[in-house]
N, C-alpha and C positions, 0 to 999 in steps of 0.2 A: 416785743413782749416775749416773743418765742425764745430770743436769744437770752434775754434777762431770766426767764424760766430755766434754761438750760444751765446759766452760771450759777444760778441759786441750787439747782439740784446737785452740780457738781462739787461746789465749794461750800455750800451750806449758805443759808441766808446771812447769818452773823458774819462769816468770812468774806462773803461776796462784797465788791466794792463797785460803785458806779464807774470807777476808772476802768476795772475789769471789762464791765458791761460795754462801755462806750468802745474800747478797744476791740472788742469782739464783733461790735456793729460796723466798726471802721470810721467812728466819728470821735470828735473832741468831747471830753467828759462835760464841758460847759454847755455844749450843744444839746445834750440830754435835757438839761433844764428848761429848753423851750418846749419839750413835750411832756415832761414830768415835774412834779414838785419835790421829789426826793425818792429815796430808796423805798421808803414806806409806802409812797403813793404808787410806785411801780408794782409792788407786791399786792396791794389792794386790787388794782387793775388786772394782774395776773389771776388772782383768786376770783374776782368778780366776773371775769370772762369764762372762767372754767365753770363756775357755778351756773351762769347763764347757758352755756352749751349743755350742761346736765339737764337742766329745766326743760330746754327745748327738746332733747332726746326724750325725756319722760313723757312730755306732752305728745309727741308722735306716737309713743308706745301705747299710750292710753286710748288714743283715736283709732288704733287698730282693733278691728273686731276679732275677738279671740273666742274660742269654745270654753264653756264653763270648766 
């Protein structure tokens, strides 16, 4: 997912291809389909992971005692 996020950031989502992502990871494009359903699925997983990370950080921040 990190490599895909980097490829999306460098090339833009529309121009990025699964072939480019597979090459960056060092596997064949067809092998990606073992792990994902397609480019949209990969983008969803990246976004979901990012949002989940933000939620966890917010939960930790809320639990910290802070002065008024």
